[in-house]
N, C-alpha and C positions, 0 to 999 in steps of 0.2 A: 729761633735759629741761634746757634752759638758760633761765634767767629773768633778764631785764634789768630792773632797777628804777631809778626816779629816785633820785639820791643821797640825798635826804631820807628816803625810805622805806627805803632800804638801811640808813642810819644808825639809824633808829628800830628796825628789826628787830634789828640787832646789839645795840642797847642793851637791848631786851627779852630777847633771848637771854642776854645776860650777867647780867641781873637775875634771870632764872628758872633760871640754871645749866643751860641747854639749848644744844644746838648750833644753828647757824643753820638747818640743815635741819629739825630738830625744831620749831623755832619757826615756820617757814613751813608745815610740815605741820599743826601745831596751829591756826594762823590759818585755813588753808583748811578744815579740818574744822569749825571753829567757824562760819565763813561758810556752808558748805554745809549745816550743821544748822539754820540760822535758820528756814527754812520749817517744819520739824518742831517747833521750839520754839514758834513762833507758833501752830501748830495745837494743841499741848498747852495753851498759855495761853488759847486760845479755848474750851476744853472744860471746863465747870464740874465735871463728874464726875471728869475727870482731875486737876484741881486739888484737889478734895476728897480724892481717894485719896492724892495726894502729901502733903497736909497731915496725913492720918491716919498715913501711914507715918513722917513726920518726928516726930510726937508719940509714936509707938510706940518709935522709936529713943531719943528723949529720956527716955522712961519706963523704958528698959532692957528693953522687951518684945520682944527679938530673940533669935534662936538662930543658932548657927554650925554648919555641917556637916550631913551627911545624917542621922546617928544621932538627934540631937534632933528633927528633923523627923519621922522614922519613929516615934519615941516619941509625939509629939503626935498623929500620925495614928492610931496604935493606940489611944490614949486616946479619940479621937473615935468610933472604931468600937465601943468597949466601952460608950459612953454610950447 
């Protein structure tokens, strides 16, 4: 695909790419993905339950209440079944 941009936009993309240490292609792809994700983001922001869940998840991460890998999760599940 060939994309022709106004010179000002081209210059701005190149500046952002350099600042983010990304290629111009990566910067354009990232910008498009962000733009295309806006409706989904708006949908999440409009859902109080989703926002509550995100806040709880952030708090759990801040409190260190997280596990990594499958084995800790399996151990947690075994503990729940034993209760």
